[in-house]
N, C-alpha and C positions, 0 to 999 in steps of 0.2 A: 178425262181425255173423252175422245170423240165417240162416245157410245152408240151414238145414235148410226153413224156412218160403219161402225163396224161391230153386228149381232150375229147370231147364227142364221136368221133369216135373211141378212142381205150377202152370205156367202154364197158363191156362186161357181157349180163345177165346170161350166162352160167350154173354160179354157183349159182341161185336163183330159187327155186322151185315152184310150184303150185303160192297160193294166195301171197307169198314174190314178186315172181317175179310179178305178178301184179303190187304192192303196189313199186317194185323199178320202175317198169316202168313209174310209174304214177310221183315218184318224180323225174325221168330223165327229163322227158316232163316239169316238172315245172321249173326244173334249165336250161334245155335249153331255155324255153321261158325267164327267168329271163335275162339270159345272152343278149336274140337277143332285148331286149324292155328296156336295163339297161338306166335309165338317173339318176340325181343326186336327181331326186323325189321318185327312186325306193324305195319300203319297203326293211326292213332288215328281215335276215331268218335265224332261227335257226334250225341246223341240228342237231339232236341227235339218239343215238343207240350206241349198242356196238362195240366195234373196229374190225375194219376189215370188215365193209359193205359198203364201197364206199365213204362214205363221203366226206374224203380230195381229193379223185378222181374228184368228182363231182365239188369242190368248186375249185378245180385248172381248171379244164375245163370254169368255168364260168370266173375265173381271165383271163384267157388266151383271151378268146371272148370280155371281157370288157376291157382289156388293147390294145387290137386291135382297140376299137372306139377313144382311144385316153384319156381315163380317168384315173385318178392318182389313183392306186390301192395299199394299203399295203398289204402283207400276211405276216403273224407271227403266232408263236404260243404264248400262252397267257402268258408263262413263257419268252420267249424272249423281249416281250412288258413290262410284269410288271419289269422285271431285268434293260429294260433301263429308265424305268421312277422312278425306286426306286435310281439309280444312280444318275439322274438328280436330284431327291428330295433332295438327300445329296450331292449334288455339286459336283460328282465325274465324270458325264458324258463328254466325249470326245467331243459328238455332241449333241446339244439341240434336242431332237426327239418328245415330246409330241404334238407339233404343225402339227405335220405330222400325228399322231394318231387321232388327233382331229378333222383335217378339210378336212383328203383327200380324194376325191369323194366315196371310197367304202375302208372300212377296214375289212381284215377277219383276223379273230381270230380262229387258230386250237387248239385243245387242252384243250379247257376250263376245268377245274378241275383238272389239274395234275400240276399244279404249285403250287411251296413253297407260302403259303398264310400268309403273316404277316399282320399286320394292317394298315401297309403303303400301302402292294400292294392291299389289299382291297378299301383302300381310293383312289388308283390311278384309280383302275380298274373301280369304278362306278363312280369315274369323268369321265372318258373318254366315258362310253356306256350311262351316263346322259346327256353329252353333247351333244352326238349326237343324241340321241333320242330327245331332246329339238330343236336341230334345224336340224330336220328333214334330217339327213345324215345317209344313208345306212350303214349297217353293217351286214355281216356274221359272226357267230357264229358255229363252231362245237364243240360237246363236247358229252361224256359218259353218262353224268348226266341226269336223268330227273328231271322236275321243282322240285317235291318234294326234291331231291338230293341236287338240286342247292341252296334251300332255307336253309337247313341244313348248307351247306357252306359259303354262301355269305351273307343271309339273306333277309328278306320280301323286303327291299327296292330295291335291285339289281334285285331279280328275279320277282318284279310286273314290271319293265322297260321290261324286257324280254318277259314274257312271255302276258303284255299287247300290247308291240307294234311289236313285230316280228310274223312273220310267221312262225311256226312250220312245220319242214319235219322231219316225224318219219322212221327211218331204221330198219327194223326186220331181225331177219335170225341169223345164225352163222359165223363166222368170215372166211370171204373168202381166206384169207392168207393162215389159216392152210388148207382149203378145195383143194388149190392148190398144199399144199407144200403134201399133201397125194397123191394128184393125180401124181405129180412128182415121188413120192417113189416108187408107185404101178407100174408105168411106167419102171421106170428102172429096178425093179423087174423082171418085165414081159419080158424084152430083156436080162435078165440074165439068164433067165430060157430059153428061146428060145436059146440063143448064147449055153450053155449047153445039149441041145438034138441031 
């Protein structure tokens, strides 16, 4: 993964304002502390909030630091993992991956809630999360879904595991990517106006 682009050093607070900036600084510090003190007994994290608020950036940053310590980390989208497990389930896998998802030192699932959800997919997802909870193996999940939306999509059993066994970090604010885009467009417009005067 692009560890050079996504680190704690490259994370910027400039697009967060007021109370949202205070909250993101608290989350940033919590993520940095998590990476610095990570062990196989670390708790699991649930990062939730709207798109474009820094969840993936901070997750990559944690992964980068944890890999440096020599731990095995798997980082993938929920869709990638579920697709791989479905292929394995139906005997179409090129390489069996379930063992890695179940037992790596840290599993990071990005974009939970955007994957295509079949009954097999739901079963495989529950199996991985439940196994890791039962064996106290840390997992980090990123999602745009609130606990209520999670329950509507996946049912009570899965949500009980996440809400009961994970520490939640709630991201607030408006999409930073859109703010950056608007800033670039405004900057180009200003330069164009300057050149025309």
